[in-house]
N, C-alpha and C positions, 0 to 999 in steps of 0.2 A: 480850421479844424482838421485834426489828423485822424486817420483811420488805420485799423489793424489790417484791413484788406478788403477785397471784393469777393463776394460769393455770387456766382453767376449761374442761373438756371437756363439751360438751352431748350428751345422749343420754337414752334411757329405760332404767331398770334392768330386770334379769332376763334369763334366757337367751332368751326369746321374741324380744327385740329386739336381741340382741347383735351380729348381723352385718348389720343393716339400714342403709339409706342415712342415716336420721335419726341414727344412732349414730356417724357419722364422727368427731365430736368426742371421743367416748369412745375410739374406736380410736387416735386420735392421742395422747390423754392416756396410754393404756396404753403406747404406744411410748416416750413421754418418760420415764415412770416406769422402764421397763426400762433405758433408756439411762443415766439417772442412777444407778441401782442398781449398775451395773457400771463406771462411768466413774472412772478414777483421780482422786483429789482431790475427788470428789463423794460425797454421801450422799443417800439417799432413804428416809425412815422413814415407814411407815404410821402415821397417828394413829388408824386405825380409823374407823368410821362415827360422825361427830359432826355435829350440826346437820343431820341428814338428808342427809348427804353422805359419800362416801369422800374422805379428805384425806391427802395426803402432805406431809411437811416435807422440802424439798429444800435442800441446801447445795451450792454450786458453788465451784470454785476455792479449795478449802481454807477455806471459810467466808466468802469475800469477798462472795458474793451468796447471798441466801436467798429462797426462793419457797414458796408454798403451791400445790400442784396439787390441783384439786378436781373430783370427778365427782358432781354433785347426784344424789340417789337419790329424788327426789320426782316423777318424770316431767317431761317437757319443759316443760309450760305452768306449772310451779311452780318452775323451776330457780333463779329469782332469790332465793328465800327464803334458801337457804343461802349464796349469794354475798353478799347484803347483810349477813347476820349475821356472816359471817367477816370481811368488810371492816371492819365496825364494831368487832368484838372485837380485831382485829389492827392497827388504825390504817392500813389500806390505802385510799387514795383511788381513786375510779373510774378516773382516767386511768392507774392502775397495774394495771388489770385487763386481761387478754388472754383473750378468749373464742374457743374453737375450735369451729366449727360447720359443718354441711352447708349448701350454697348451691345453690339451684335455678337461679340466673341465671348460673352458670359451668358449662362442660362438665366432665365427668369427666376427671381428670388435671390439673386446674388448681387452684392454691392462690394466694390473693391476700390481702394485708393490707388493712385498712381501719380508719380511726379515725372514730368518731362517724357521723352521717348516718342514713339510713333503715334500717329493720329488715326490709324485704322480706317482711313478713307472717310472719316466723319467730317462733313462740310462745315458744321459749326465750329469744330475744333480747328480746322484749317483756317477759318476766318479769324478766330481768336489769335492763333499763332502768328498769322500774317500781320495783324494790327498791333500785336505786342512786340513783334520783331524777334520772337524766340518761342521755342517749345517748352521752355523751363517754367512751367506753371503746374499747379496741382489739379488733379481731376478726381472726381468721385464717379466711378463707372457703374451704371445701373443696368444690369443684364436684361436683355429682351430676347436672347436666343436668336437663332436663324430659322427661316422658314423651312418646313420639312419637305415641301415639294419644289417645283421649278419656278415658284413665284419670284418676280423681280424684287430686288432689295428695296428699291424706291417705293414700290407699292406696299411692301410688307411693313416698312417703318411708318408709313402714313395711315395704316389701319389702326382701328381701336383695339384695345385689349379685349379678349373674349370674355364673356360673362364668368366663365369658370376660372379665369386668371385673376380676377380682381381681389380675391382673398390674399393671394401671393403678393400682388402689387401693394396692398395695404401693409402687409407684414414687412416687406423690404423697405417701404417708405418709413415705417416706424424705426426700423434699425438704422436707416440712413440719417434720420433726424438726430438720433443719439450719436452717431458717428460724427456728424458735422459739429454738434455741440462740443464733443470731446476735442475735435480739431481746433475749435475756437479757444477752448480753455487750455489745452495741453500741447498743441502743435501737431504737425502732420505725422511725425514718427510714432508718437504715443497713440494717436488715434488709429493709425494704420495697424499697429500691433494688436490693439483691442479688437478692431473690426475683423481682421483676418484670422483671429483666433476663434471666431464664432463657428 
C-alpha cells in the first residue's frame, strides 16, 4: 500500500503531559483523527501501537489520498525513531513528512508552516531530523510564546496551558486542522499561502 505521506504530532506520552505546551502537536493530531473519523468519504483506522507509536491509517476523498498519522510514544527526544522506521517501511520520503509541534518563537494563537531550515533547539525535531538523515521535511509550528519571567524553558514547555489560554488554543487548533487539510489536498505551497494570509 502506498501513502501520500506521514503526519506526525510531537508530544510526550501519558496523562501527566497530556495538556502541556510541549504536547501541542499531540493535541492537533487528535483533532485531525477525530475529523477524519467523522468526515464523509474519509476513514481513519487505528493501527494500534506499533514501532513505539500510535498510528492511524487515513483515507481521504474515497481513497484518493492516503496518510499515516503518527504520535510517537517514546518521549520527545526519541520521537524520530518511529518516524524513521515508518518512513522506511512504507516508502515515504522525508519531503512527504509533516511534523506538528510547539514553537517558542511564535506567540500563542499563531500557526505557521515551514519547510527545512533550523530546528530552534526543539528536541523532537532534532530526533526526527537525525532519523530521517535530513532537515528537509515540512513542519507546522504552533506558537506557545516564551515565558515572561526567568523560568527555565524546560519547565515552561512542560507546564499546562493556563485556563485563560484555552480559548486561544482551541481557535488555533481549528485553524491548524483547516491548514493541514489544505496541505493534504493542495500541497505545502498552497496551504502555506492560505494560512499565512490569515
